[in-house]
TORKOL-4160 file (C-alpha; in steps of 0.2 Angstrom, whole numbers, padded with zeros to 4 digits, m for minus):
448
<pt num="1" X="m0120" Y="m0155" Z="0984"/>
<pt num="2" X="m0117" Y="m0158" Z="1003"/>
<pt num="3" X="m0119" Y="m0175" Z="1009"/>
<pt num="4" X="m0133" Y="m0178" Z="1021"/>
<pt num="5" X="m0127" Y="m0179" Z="1039"/>
<pt num="6" X="m0138" Y="m0194" Z="1043"/>
<pt num="7" X="m0139" Y="m0210" Z="1034"/>
<pt num="8" X="m0149" Y="m0226" Z="1038"/>
<pt num="9" X="m0141" Y="m0242" Z="1033"/>
<pt num="10" X="m0154" Y="m0256" Z="1034"/>
<pt num="11" X="m0150" Y="m0274" Z="1033"/>
<pt num="12" X="m0162" Y="m0288" Z="1034"/>
<pt num="13" X="m0162" Y="m0289" Z="1053"/>
<pt num="14" X="m0153" Y="m0274" Z="1059"/>
<pt num="15" X="m0151" Y="m0255" Z="1055"/>
<pt num="16" X="m0136" Y="m0245" Z="1057"/>
<pt num="17" X="m0137" Y="m0226" Z="1059"/>
<pt num="18" X="m0123" Y="m0216" Z="1052"/>
<pt num="19" X="m0121" Y="m0197" Z="1058"/>
<pt num="20" X="m0108" Y="m0186" Z="1050"/>
<pt num="21" X="m0111" Y="m0168" Z="1054"/>
<pt num="22" X="m0104" Y="m0156" Z="1041"/>
<pt num="23" X="m0087" Y="m0148" Z="1045"/>
<pt num="24" X="m0095" Y="m0131" Z="1044"/>
<pt num="25" X="m0106" Y="m0135" Z="1058"/>
<pt num="26" X="m0124" Y="m0139" Z="1061"/>
<pt num="27" X="m0138" Y="m0129" Z="1069"/>
<pt num="28" X="m0154" Y="m0137" Z="1074"/>
<pt num="29" X="m0169" Y="m0126" Z="1070"/>
<pt num="30" X="m0188" Y="m0128" Z="1068"/>
<pt num="31" X="m0204" Y="m0134" Z="1076"/>
<pt num="32" X="m0207" Y="m0152" Z="1079"/>
<pt num="33" X="m0219" Y="m0163" Z="1089"/>
<pt num="34" X="m0214" Y="m0179" Z="1098"/>
<pt num="35" X="m0224" Y="m0196" Z="1099"/>
<pt num="36" X="m0237" Y="m0198" Z="1112"/>
<pt num="37" X="m0232" Y="m0202" Z="1130"/>
<pt num="38" X="m0228" Y="m0220" Z="1131"/>
<pt num="39" X="m0233" Y="m0222" Z="1149"/>
<pt num="40" X="m0250" Y="m0214" Z="1146"/>
<pt num="41" X="m0253" Y="m0224" Z="1130"/>
<pt num="42" X="m0250" Y="m0240" Z="1140"/>
<pt num="43" X="m0262" Y="m0235" Z="1154"/>
<pt num="44" X="m0276" Y="m0229" Z="1142"/>
<pt num="45" X="m0276" Y="m0245" Z="1132"/>
<pt num="46" X="m0276" Y="m0255" Z="1149"/>
<pt num="47" X="m0290" Y="m0245" Z="1158"/>
<pt num="48" X="m0300" Y="m0244" Z="1142"/>
<pt num="49" X="m0299" Y="m0263" Z="1140"/>
<pt num="50" X="m0305" Y="m0266" Z="1158"/>
<pt num="51" X="m0318" Y="m0252" Z="1159"/>
<pt num="52" X="m0336" Y="m0253" Z="1154"/>
<pt num="53" X="m0341" Y="m0245" Z="1138"/>
<pt num="54" X="m0330" Y="m0237" Z="1125"/>
<pt num="55" X="m0314" Y="m0228" Z="1127"/>
<pt num="56" X="m0307" Y="m0216" Z="1113"/>
<pt num="57" X="m0289" Y="m0212" Z="1113"/>
<pt num="58" X="m0281" Y="m0198" Z="1103"/>
<pt num="59" X="m0263" Y="m0196" Z="1100"/>
<pt num="60" X="m0258" Y="m0214" Z="1105"/>
<pt num="61" X="m0240" Y="m0219" Z="1103"/>
<pt num="62" X="m0237" Y="m0231" Z="1089"/>
<pt num="63" X="m0221" Y="m0238" Z="1096"/>
<pt num="64" X="m0219" Y="m0257" Z="1098"/>
<pt num="65" X="m0222" Y="m0257" Z="1117"/>
<pt num="66" X="m0240" Y="m0250" Z="1116"/>
<pt num="67" X="m0243" Y="m0263" Z="1102"/>
<pt num="68" X="m0238" Y="m0277" Z="1114"/>
<pt num="69" X="m0251" Y="m0270" Z="1127"/>
<pt num="70" X="m0264" Y="m0269" Z="1114"/>
<pt num="71" X="m0261" Y="m0287" Z="1108"/>
<pt num="72" X="m0261" Y="m0294" Z="1125"/>
<pt num="73" X="m0278" Y="m0286" Z="1130"/>
<pt num="74" X="m0286" Y="m0291" Z="1113"/>
<pt num="75" X="m0281" Y="m0309" Z="1117"/>
<pt num="76" X="m0291" Y="m0307" Z="1133"/>
<pt num="77" X="m0307" Y="m0301" Z="1125"/>
<pt num="78" X="m0305" Y="m0282" Z="1123"/>
<pt num="79" X="m0310" Y="m0275" Z="1106"/>
<pt num="80" X="m0297" Y="m0263" Z="1100"/>
<pt num="81" X="m0297" Y="m0254" Z="1083"/>
<pt num="82" X="m0282" Y="m0252" Z="1072"/>
<pt num="83" X="m0269" Y="m0242" Z="1081"/>
<pt num="84" X="m0266" Y="m0225" Z="1074"/>
<pt num="85" X="m0262" Y="m0207" Z="1081"/>
<pt num="86" X="m0280" Y="m0200" Z="1077"/>
<pt num="87" X="m0293" Y="m0211" Z="1086"/>
<pt num="88" X="m0291" Y="m0228" Z="1093"/>
<pt num="89" X="m0308" Y="m0236" Z="1100"/>
<pt num="90" X="m0307" Y="m0248" Z="1114"/>
<pt num="91" X="m0322" Y="m0258" Z="1119"/>
<pt num="92" X="m0320" Y="m0263" Z="1137"/>
<pt num="93" X="m0326" Y="m0279" Z="1144"/>
<pt num="94" X="m0328" Y="m0273" Z="1162"/>
<pt num="95" X="m0318" Y="m0274" Z="1177"/>
<pt num="96" X="m0314" Y="m0292" Z="1182"/>
<pt num="97" X="m0320" Y="m0299" Z="1165"/>
<pt num="98" X="m0303" Y="m0303" Z="1157"/>
<pt num="99" X="m0305" Y="m0319" Z="1148"/>
<pt num="100" X="m0292" Y="m0333" Z="1149"/>
<pt num="101" X="m0282" Y="m0333" Z="1133"/>
<pt num="102" X="m0279" Y="m0348" Z="1122"/>
<pt num="103" X="m0261" Y="m0343" Z="1120"/>
<pt num="104" X="m0246" Y="m0336" Z="1129"/>
<pt num="105" X="m0247" Y="m0317" Z="1132"/>
<pt num="106" X="m0232" Y="m0309" Z="1124"/>
<pt num="107" X="m0226" Y="m0292" Z="1132"/>
<pt num="108" X="m0212" Y="m0290" Z="1119"/>
<pt num="109" X="m0199" Y="m0278" Z="1126"/>
<pt num="110" X="m0211" Y="m0269" Z="1137"/>
<pt num="111" X="m0208" Y="m0270" Z="1156"/>
<pt num="112" X="m0223" Y="m0258" Z="1158"/>
<pt num="113" X="m0234" Y="m0270" Z="1149"/>
<pt num="114" X="m0228" Y="m0285" Z="1159"/>
<pt num="115" X="m0228" Y="m0277" Z="1177"/>
<pt num="116" X="m0244" Y="m0268" Z="1176"/>
<pt num="117" X="m0254" Y="m0282" Z="1167"/>
<pt num="118" X="m0248" Y="m0294" Z="1181"/>
<pt num="119" X="m0258" Y="m0284" Z="1194"/>
<pt num="120" X="m0274" Y="m0286" Z="1183"/>
<pt num="121" X="m0270" Y="m0305" Z="1179"/>
<pt num="122" X="m0267" Y="m0309" Z="1197"/>
<pt num="123" X="m0284" Y="m0302" Z="1202"/>
<pt num="124" X="m0295" Y="m0312" Z="1190"/>
<pt num="125" X="m0302" Y="m0327" Z="1200"/>
<pt num="126" X="m0302" Y="m0344" Z="1192"/>
<pt num="127" X="m0292" Y="m0339" Z="1177"/>
<pt num="128" X="m0275" Y="m0345" Z="1171"/>
<pt num="129" X="m0262" Y="m0334" Z="1161"/>
<pt num="130" X="m0245" Y="m0337" Z="1155"/>
<pt num="131" X="m0234" Y="m0321" Z="1151"/>
<pt num="132" X="m0217" Y="m0320" Z="1142"/>
<pt num="133" X="m0207" Y="m0307" Z="1133"/>
<pt num="134" X="m0192" Y="m0305" Z="1122"/>
<pt num="135" X="m0174" Y="m0310" Z="1128"/>
<pt num="136" X="m0171" Y="m0293" Z="1136"/>
<pt num="137" X="m0188" Y="m0293" Z="1146"/>
<pt num="138" X="m0185" Y="m0311" Z="1151"/>
<pt num="139" X="m0169" Y="m0305" Z="1160"/>
<pt num="140" X="m0177" Y="m0291" Z="1169"/>
<pt num="141" X="m0182" Y="m0294" Z="1187"/>
<pt num="142" X="m0201" Y="m0296" Z="1191"/>
<pt num="143" X="m0199" Y="m0301" Z="1209"/>
<pt num="144" X="m0202" Y="m0283" Z="1214"/>
<pt num="145" X="m0220" Y="m0285" Z="1209"/>
<pt num="146" X="m0222" Y="m0303" Z="1212"/>
<pt num="147" X="m0218" Y="m0302" Z="1230"/>
<pt num="148" X="m0231" Y="m0288" Z="1235"/>
<pt num="149" X="m0244" Y="m0297" Z="1224"/>
<pt num="150" X="m0241" Y="m0313" Z="1234"/>
<pt num="151" X="m0244" Y="m0303" Z="1250"/>
<pt num="152" X="m0261" Y="m0300" Z="1243"/>
<pt num="153" X="m0264" Y="m0318" Z="1240"/>
<pt num="154" X="m0258" Y="m0320" Z="1222"/>
<pt num="155" X="m0252" Y="m0336" Z="1214"/>
<pt num="156" X="m0238" Y="m0333" Z="1203"/>
<pt num="157" X="m0224" Y="m0345" Z="1196"/>
<pt num="158" X="m0208" Y="m0339" Z="1188"/>
<pt num="159" X="m0190" Y="m0344" Z="1184"/>
<pt num="160" X="m0177" Y="m0344" Z="1198"/>
<pt num="161" X="m0173" Y="m0326" Z="1203"/>
<pt num="162" X="m0190" Y="m0319" Z="1198"/>
<pt num="163" X="m0189" Y="m0319" Z="1179"/>
<pt num="164" X="m0201" Y="m0322" Z="1165"/>
<pt num="165" X="m0209" Y="m0332" Z="1158"/>
<pt num="166" X="m0223" Y="m0331" Z="1172"/>
<pt num="167" X="m0238" Y="m0342" Z="1176"/>
<pt num="168" X="m0253" Y="m0334" Z="1185"/>
<pt num="169" X="m0268" Y="m0341" Z="1193"/>
<pt num="170" X="m0280" Y="m0327" Z="1197"/>
<pt num="171" X="m0287" Y="m0326" Z="1214"/>
<pt num="172" X="m0298" Y="m0314" Z="1225"/>
<pt num="173" X="m0285" Y="m0303" Z="1232"/>
<pt num="174" X="m0284" Y="m0294" Z="1249"/>
<pt num="175" X="m0279" Y="m0276" Z="1251"/>
<pt num="176" X="m0262" Y="m0272" Z="1258"/>
<pt num="177" X="m0252" Y="m0257" Z="1263"/>
<pt num="178" X="m0236" Y="m0260" Z="1253"/>
<pt num="179" X="m0220" Y="m0250" Z="1258"/>
<pt num="180" X="m0210" Y="m0251" Z="1242"/>
<pt num="181" X="m0191" Y="m0251" Z="1244"/>
<pt num="182" X="m0189" Y="m0241" Z="1228"/>
<pt num="183" X="m0198" Y="m0227" Z="1219"/>
<pt num="184" X="m0206" Y="m0236" Z="1204"/>
<pt num="185" X="m0221" Y="m0231" Z="1195"/>
<pt num="186" X="m0222" Y="m0248" Z="1188"/>
<pt num="187" X="m0222" Y="m0256" Z="1205"/>
<pt num="188" X="m0235" Y="m0244" Z="1212"/>
<pt num="189" X="m0246" Y="m0246" Z="1197"/>
<pt num="190" X="m0246" Y="m0265" Z="1197"/>
<pt num="191" X="m0252" Y="m0265" Z="1215"/>
<pt num="192" X="m0265" Y="m0252" Z="1213"/>
<pt num="193" X="m0272" Y="m0261" Z="1198"/>
<pt num="194" X="m0272" Y="m0277" Z="1208"/>
<pt num="195" X="m0282" Y="m0268" Z="1221"/>
<pt num="196" X="m0296" Y="m0262" Z="1210"/>
<pt num="197" X="m0306" Y="m0278" Z="1214"/>
<pt num="198" X="m0301" Y="m0280" Z="1232"/>
<pt num="199" X="m0313" Y="m0275" Z="1247"/>
<pt num="200" X="m0305" Y="m0259" Z="1255"/>
<pt num="201" X="m0290" Y="m0249" Z="1253"/>
<pt num="202" X="m0274" Y="m0254" Z="1244"/>
<pt num="203" X="m0260" Y="m0242" Z="1247"/>
<pt num="204" X="m0242" Y="m0240" Z="1241"/>
<pt num="205" X="m0230" Y="m0229" Z="1250"/>
<pt num="206" X="m0213" Y="m0225" Z="1241"/>
<pt num="207" X="m0197" Y="m0218" Z="1247"/>
<pt num="208" X="m0199" Y="m0204" Z="1234"/>
<pt num="209" X="m0213" Y="m0198" Z="1222"/>
<pt num="210" X="m0213" Y="m0208" Z="1206"/>
<pt num="211" X="m0223" Y="m0203" Z="1191"/>
<pt num="212" X="m0242" Y="m0202" Z="1194"/>
<pt num="213" X="m0250" Y="m0206" Z="1178"/>
<pt num="214" X="m0259" Y="m0221" Z="1185"/>
<pt num="215" X="m0267" Y="m0211" Z="1199"/>
<pt num="216" X="m0273" Y="m0198" Z="1187"/>
<pt num="217" X="m0280" Y="m0209" Z="1174"/>
<pt num="218" X="m0288" Y="m0221" Z="1187"/>
<pt num="219" X="m0297" Y="m0206" Z="1194"/>
<pt num="220" X="m0303" Y="m0200" Z="1177"/>
<pt num="221" X="m0310" Y="m0218" Z="1174"/>
<pt num="222" X="m0320" Y="m0217" Z="1190"/>
<pt num="223" X="m0310" Y="m0225" Z="1203"/>
<pt num="224" X="m0308" Y="m0218" Z="1220"/>
<pt num="225" X="m0290" Y="m0213" Z="1222"/>
<pt num="226" X="m0282" Y="m0205" Z="1237"/>
<pt num="227" X="m0265" Y="m0197" Z="1236"/>
<pt num="228" X="m0254" Y="m0190" Z="1250"/>
<pt num="229" X="m0238" Y="m0181" Z="1243"/>
<pt num="230" X="m0231" Y="m0179" Z="1261"/>
<pt num="231" X="m0229" Y="m0197" Z="1264"/>
<pt num="232" X="m0227" Y="m0202" Z="1245"/>
<pt num="233" X="m0242" Y="m0213" Z="1246"/>
<pt num="234" X="m0256" Y="m0218" Z="1234"/>
<pt num="235" X="m0272" Y="m0228" Z="1238"/>
<pt num="236" X="m0286" Y="m0235" Z="1228"/>
<pt num="237" X="m0302" Y="m0240" Z="1236"/>
<pt num="238" X="m0310" Y="m0256" Z="1229"/>
<pt num="239" X="m0320" Y="m0263" Z="1222"/>
<pt num="240" X="m0320" Y="m0249" Z="1209"/>
<pt num="241" X="m0331" Y="m0245" Z="1195"/>
<pt num="242" X="m0322" Y="m0240" Z="1179"/>
<pt num="243" X="m0331" Y="m0231" Z="1164"/>
<pt num="244" X="m0324" Y="m0228" Z="1147"/>
<pt num="245" X="m0317" Y="m0211" Z="1144"/>
<pt num="246" X="m0310" Y="m0199" Z="1130"/>
<pt num="247" X="m0291" Y="m0199" Z="1133"/>
<pt num="248" X="m0279" Y="m0186" Z="1124"/>
<pt num="249" X="m0261" Y="m0192" Z="1125"/>
<pt num="250" X="m0249" Y="m0178" Z="1126"/>
<pt num="251" X="m0231" Y="m0178" Z="1118"/>
<pt num="252" X="m0219" Y="m0189" Z="1128"/>
<pt num="253" X="m0206" Y="m0178" Z="1138"/>
<pt num="254" X="m0194" Y="m0193" Z="1138"/>
<pt num="255" X="m0194" Y="m0192" Z="1119"/>
<pt num="256" X="m0193" Y="m0173" Z="1119"/>
<pt num="257" X="m0178" Y="m0175" Z="1130"/>
<pt num="258" X="m0167" Y="m0180" Z="1116"/>
<pt num="259" X="m0171" Y="m0164" Z="1106"/>
<pt num="260" X="m0169" Y="m0153" Z="1122"/>
<pt num="261" X="m0151" Y="m0159" Z="1124"/>
<pt num="262" X="m0147" Y="m0159" Z="1106"/>
<pt num="263" X="m0152" Y="m0141" Z="1104"/>
<pt num="264" X="m0144" Y="m0136" Z="1120"/>
<pt num="265" X="m0127" Y="m0143" Z="1115"/>
<pt num="266" X="m0126" Y="m0140" Z="1096"/>
<pt num="267" X="m0121" Y="m0121" Z="1093"/>
<pt num="268" X="m0133" Y="m0109" Z="1086"/>
<pt num="269" X="m0148" Y="m0120" Z="1089"/>
<pt num="270" X="m0166" Y="m0114" Z="1092"/>
<pt num="271" X="m0179" Y="m0128" Z="1093"/>
<pt num="272" X="m0198" Y="m0128" Z="1098"/>
<pt num="273" X="m0206" Y="m0144" Z="1104"/>
<pt num="274" X="m0225" Y="m0143" Z="1104"/>
<pt num="275" X="m0238" Y="m0151" Z="1115"/>
<pt num="276" X="m0226" Y="m0160" Z="1127"/>
<pt num="277" X="m0233" Y="m0167" Z="1144"/>
<pt num="278" X="m0226" Y="m0158" Z="1159"/>
<pt num="279" X="m0233" Y="m0168" Z="1173"/>
<pt num="280" X="m0223" Y="m0163" Z="1188"/>
<pt num="281" X="m0218" Y="m0181" Z="1192"/>
<pt num="282" X="m0209" Y="m0181" Z="1174"/>
<pt num="283" X="m0201" Y="m0164" Z="1173"/>
<pt num="284" X="m0185" Y="m0169" Z="1182"/>
<pt num="285" X="m0176" Y="m0167" Z="1165"/>
<pt num="286" X="m0181" Y="m0149" Z="1164"/>
<pt num="287" X="m0175" Y="m0146" Z="1181"/>
<pt num="288" X="m0158" Y="m0155" Z="1178"/>
<pt num="289" X="m0155" Y="m0145" Z="1162"/>
<pt num="290" X="m0159" Y="m0129" Z="1170"/>
<pt num="291" X="m0147" Y="m0133" Z="1184"/>
<pt num="292" X="m0134" Y="m0136" Z="1171"/>
<pt num="293" X="m0138" Y="m0119" Z="1163"/>
<pt num="294" X="m0148" Y="m0124" Z="1148"/>
<pt num="295" X="m0160" Y="m0111" Z="1140"/>
<pt num="296" X="m0176" Y="m0120" Z="1141"/>
<pt num="297" X="m0193" Y="m0111" Z="1142"/>
<pt num="298" X="m0211" Y="m0118" Z="1144"/>
<pt num="299" X="m0223" Y="m0109" Z="1134"/>
<pt num="300" X="m0242" Y="m0110" Z="1131"/>
<pt num="301" X="m0245" Y="m0120" Z="1147"/>
<pt num="302" X="m0262" Y="m0128" Z="1148"/>
<pt num="303" X="m0272" Y="m0143" Z="1154"/>
<pt num="304" X="m0277" Y="m0157" Z="1142"/>
<pt num="305" X="m0287" Y="m0172" Z="1149"/>
<pt num="306" X="m0281" Y="m0169" Z="1166"/>
<pt num="307" X="m0262" Y="m0168" Z="1161"/>
<pt num="308" X="m0252" Y="m0152" Z="1161"/>
<pt num="309" X="m0245" Y="m0149" Z="1143"/>
<pt num="310" X="m0234" Y="m0135" Z="1136"/>
<pt num="311" X="m0223" Y="m0131" Z="1121"/>
<pt num="312" X="m0204" Y="m0131" Z="1125"/>
<pt num="313" X="m0192" Y="m0119" Z="1117"/>
<pt num="314" X="m0173" Y="m0123" Z="1119"/>
<pt num="315" X="m0159" Y="m0113" Z="1113"/>
<pt num="316" X="m0140" Y="m0117" Z="1112"/>
<pt num="317" X="m0131" Y="m0113" Z="1128"/>
<pt num="318" X="m0116" Y="m0115" Z="1139"/>
<pt num="319" X="m0119" Y="m0130" Z="1151"/>
<pt num="320" X="m0110" Y="m0132" Z="1167"/>
<pt num="321" X="m0108" Y="m0149" Z="1176"/>
<pt num="322" X="m0118" Y="m0153" Z="1192"/>
<pt num="323" X="m0123" Y="m0167" Z="1204"/>
<pt num="324" X="m0140" Y="m0176" Z="1200"/>
<pt num="325" X="m0145" Y="m0187" Z="1215"/>
<pt num="326" X="m0159" Y="m0190" Z="1228"/>
<pt num="327" X="m0177" Y="m0187" Z="1225"/>
<pt num="328" X="m0174" Y="m0180" Z="1208"/>
<pt num="329" X="m0168" Y="m0196" Z="1201"/>
<pt num="330" X="m0186" Y="m0205" Z="1200"/>
<pt num="331" X="m0192" Y="m0190" Z="1190"/>
<pt num="332" X="m0179" Y="m0192" Z="1177"/>
<pt num="333" X="m0174" Y="m0210" Z="1177"/>
<pt num="334" X="m0177" Y="m0213" Z="1159"/>
<pt num="335" X="m0168" Y="m0197" Z="1154"/>
<pt num="336" X="m0151" Y="m0201" Z="1162"/>
<pt num="337" X="m0143" Y="m0208" Z="1146"/>
<pt num="338" X="m0147" Y="m0192" Z="1137"/>
<pt num="339" X="m0142" Y="m0181" Z="1152"/>
<pt num="340" X="m0125" Y="m0191" Z="1151"/>
<pt num="341" X="m0123" Y="m0184" Z="1133"/>
<pt num="342" X="m0127" Y="m0167" Z="1139"/>
<pt num="343" X="m0113" Y="m0169" Z="1153"/>
<pt num="344" X="m0100" Y="m0173" Z="1140"/>
<pt num="345" X="m0103" Y="m0155" Z="1133"/>
<pt num="346" X="m0104" Y="m0146" Z="1150"/>
<pt num="347" X="m0089" Y="m0137" Z="1158"/>
<pt num="348" X="m0083" Y="m0146" Z="1173"/>
<pt num="349" X="m0089" Y="m0163" Z="1181"/>
<pt num="350" X="m0106" Y="m0170" Z="1182"/>
<pt num="351" X="m0110" Y="m0183" Z="1195"/>
<pt num="352" X="m0125" Y="m0194" Z="1194"/>
<pt num="353" X="m0130" Y="m0205" Z="1209"/>
<pt num="354" X="m0144" Y="m0215" Z="1216"/>
<pt num="355" X="m0148" Y="m0222" Z="1199"/>
<pt num="356" X="m0144" Y="m0241" Z="1201"/>
<pt num="357" X="m0161" Y="m0244" Z="1194"/>
<pt num="358" X="m0154" Y="m0241" Z="1177"/>
<pt num="359" X="m0144" Y="m0257" Z="1178"/>
<pt num="360" X="m0160" Y="m0268" Z="1176"/>
<pt num="361" X="m0168" Y="m0258" Z="1162"/>
<pt num="362" X="m0168" Y="m0264" Z="1144"/>
<pt num="363" X="m0149" Y="m0265" Z="1146"/>
<pt num="364" X="m0137" Y="m0260" Z="1160"/>
<pt num="365" X="m0139" Y="m0242" Z="1155"/>
<pt num="366" X="m0125" Y="m0236" Z="1167"/>
<pt num="367" X="m0112" Y="m0248" Z="1160"/>
<pt num="368" X="m0118" Y="m0247" Z="1142"/>
<pt num="369" X="m0117" Y="m0227" Z="1142"/>
<pt num="370" X="m0100" Y="m0227" Z="1150"/>
<pt num="371" X="m0093" Y="m0239" Z="1137"/>
<pt num="372" X="m0101" Y="m0231" Z="1122"/>
<pt num="373" X="m0097" Y="m0213" Z="1127"/>
<pt num="374" X="m0079" Y="m0218" Z="1131"/>
<pt num="375" X="m0078" Y="m0225" Z="1113"/>
<pt num="376" X="m0083" Y="m0207" Z="1107"/>
<pt num="377" X="m0069" Y="m0200" Z="1117"/>
<pt num="378" X="m0079" Y="m0194" Z="1133"/>
<pt num="379" X="m0071" Y="m0196" Z="1150"/>
<pt num="380" X="m0083" Y="m0207" Z="1160"/>
<pt num="381" X="m0081" Y="m0216" Z="1176"/>
<pt num="382" X="m0094" Y="m0229" Z="1180"/>
<pt num="383" X="m0100" Y="m0228" Z="1198"/>
<pt num="384" X="m0110" Y="m0242" Z="1207"/>
<pt num="385" X="m0126" Y="m0231" Z="1206"/>
<pt num="386" X="m0122" Y="m0219" Z="1193"/>
<pt num="387" X="m0109" Y="m0210" Z="1182"/>
<pt num="388" X="m0095" Y="m0197" Z="1184"/>
<pt num="389" X="m0092" Y="m0187" Z="1168"/>
<pt num="390" X="m0079" Y="m0175" Z="1165"/>
<pt num="391" X="m0085" Y="m0162" Z="1152"/>
<pt num="392" X="m0078" Y="m0151" Z="1138"/>
<pt num="393" X="m0069" Y="m0165" Z="1130"/>
<pt num="394" X="m0072" Y="m0165" Z="1111"/>
<pt num="395" X="m0081" Y="m0181" Z="1105"/>
<pt num="396" X="m0074" Y="m0190" Z="1090"/>
<pt num="397" X="m0084" Y="m0201" Z="1079"/>
<pt num="398" X="m0083" Y="m0220" Z="1081"/>
<pt num="399" X="m0093" Y="m0236" Z="1079"/>
<pt num="400" X="m0105" Y="m0238" Z="1094"/>
<pt num="401" X="m0119" Y="m0250" Z="1098"/>
<pt num="402" X="m0136" Y="m0248" Z="1106"/>
<pt num="403" X="m0136" Y="m0265" Z="1114"/>
<pt num="404" X="m0154" Y="m0265" Z="1107"/>
<pt num="405" X="m0159" Y="m0252" Z="1120"/>
<pt num="406" X="m0170" Y="m0238" Z="1112"/>
<pt num="407" X="m0164" Y="m0224" Z="1124"/>
<pt num="408" X="m0146" Y="m0229" Z="1121"/>
<pt num="409" X="m0148" Y="m0229" Z="1102"/>
<pt num="410" X="m0156" Y="m0211" Z="1102"/>
<pt num="411" X="m0144" Y="m0204" Z="1115"/>
<pt num="412" X="m0129" Y="m0210" Z="1105"/>
<pt num="413" X="m0137" Y="m0202" Z="1089"/>
<pt num="414" X="m0138" Y="m0185" Z="1098"/>
<pt num="415" X="m0120" Y="m0187" Z="1105"/>
<pt num="416" X="m0114" Y="m0190" Z="1087"/>
<pt num="417" X="m0121" Y="m0173" Z="1082"/>
<pt num="418" X="m0108" Y="m0164" Z="1092"/>
<pt num="419" X="m0094" Y="m0176" Z="1087"/>
<pt num="420" X="m0080" Y="m0173" Z="1075"/>
<pt num="421" X="m0081" Y="m0185" Z="1060"/>
<pt num="422" X="m0093" Y="m0200" Z="1057"/>
<pt num="423" X="m0102" Y="m0210" Z="1070"/>
<pt num="424" X="m0111" Y="m0226" Z="1066"/>
<pt num="425" X="m0124" Y="m0233" Z="1079"/>
<pt num="426" X="m0127" Y="m0251" Z="1076"/>
<pt num="427" X="m0144" Y="m0259" Z="1080"/>
<pt num="428" X="m0152" Y="m0242" Z="1079"/>
<pt num="429" X="m0168" Y="m0250" Z="1075"/>
<pt num="430" X="m0171" Y="m0251" Z="1094"/>
<pt num="431" X="m0177" Y="m0233" Z="1093"/>
<pt num="432" X="m0194" Y="m0239" Z="1086"/>
<pt num="433" X="m0198" Y="m0246" Z="1103"/>
<pt num="434" X="m0203" Y="m0229" Z="1109"/>
<pt num="435" X="m0200" Y="m0217" Z="1094"/>
<pt num="436" X="m0203" Y="m0225" Z="1077"/>
<pt num="437" X="m0200" Y="m0208" Z="1067"/>
<pt num="438" X="m0184" Y="m0203" Z="1077"/>
<pt num="439" X="m0173" Y="m0204" Z="1062"/>
<pt num="440" X="m0185" Y="m0194" Z="1051"/>
<pt num="441" X="m0186" Y="m0180" Z="1065"/>
<pt num="442" X="m0167" Y="m0180" Z="1066"/>
<pt num="443" X="m0166" Y="m0177" Z="1047"/>
<pt num="444" X="m0180" Y="m0163" Z="1049"/>
<pt num="445" X="m0171" Y="m0153" Z="1062"/>
<pt num="446" X="m0154" Y="m0154" Z="1054"/>
<pt num="447" X="m0162" Y="m0146" Z="1039"/>
<pt num="448" X="m0161" Y="m0160" Z="1027"/>
């Protein structure tokens, strides 16, 4: 009997994931589906909670982050059925009617929950809210949304440096035109949500286009939203009227990215990933892999509830190093850890720049990936705003650590598939933040 290449060792508080590819090699085959898009799941729960009437959500991500969003809005008066992937019913309470909770709102590990929700809390007149999160989230900067909200008239208190816990006293806010110094969908969405109750146009202009799920969904719920791609601007006209909708959540391309890279770098692999959202503001991963020479095809392209969706087929191929920088980075910012893994298997050198934003994610993803891939034998140089990776250096199994970052945990598991020997990823339970069934899917495509 051949030992399984993937072993989950669960202790009371932490999980270690051990990956030991068989000496004879491993080909990844089959057809899979990935969990619902995390960004869309958050927004569907939030807009459903503040809209009038009922919202039905199909395909919701069951990760810990959307659960944090649901719990926060339940505490403020919305009725949300038990979360599942089939149908979730949200009975909205109407725009401007969030109730003052009798407890602290806990965003868990979710920066999206905290930052987007902050825009709504700040615009609820005469109500008081306190918001916190886990240790990781309390170390992530909130000043990037606090400062523009204060320009709108918000009253927000925070720890020195702009860190949670936060206290918010809701106010009637004025519309502004905010020119964001960074391309960030969380910043943009926070300001647009804050402008829903303001009289007039609230506009956010970015240095490059960030993902546009908020604009699409706000429009679907009935808000007047204006978008100017040439100036990278988005505007919401308030006061808005939101009505509950039927939302179908496509598969998350950020989750699909792990399998795209895995099948590209593991010889003889041929994998199909069904029902993946291919919103143009999110497909930087596809462009990057194509630039590196990966064999990735979009099939059965269609529209589902206003979002473009496709099946993705990826086959093993010879990758070549490249430079990833500039306007492409905001469209693949979450996929850079797994692209770093692809770079270790590519011929030549891959340079990633303009990605300093990764230093203030769930972990310092640039520093952590550089350290952990080096432990596996990769040649990685950490840059102030990115990474330089010399490819075609064989990886060797080792003990590595996720630093409780879900994308790090999964990226290291994929790196382990092409390493010689056994790799153990400590604190692998972090993957459940966005992909609760990651290990089971890993077993499936390895043929176990």
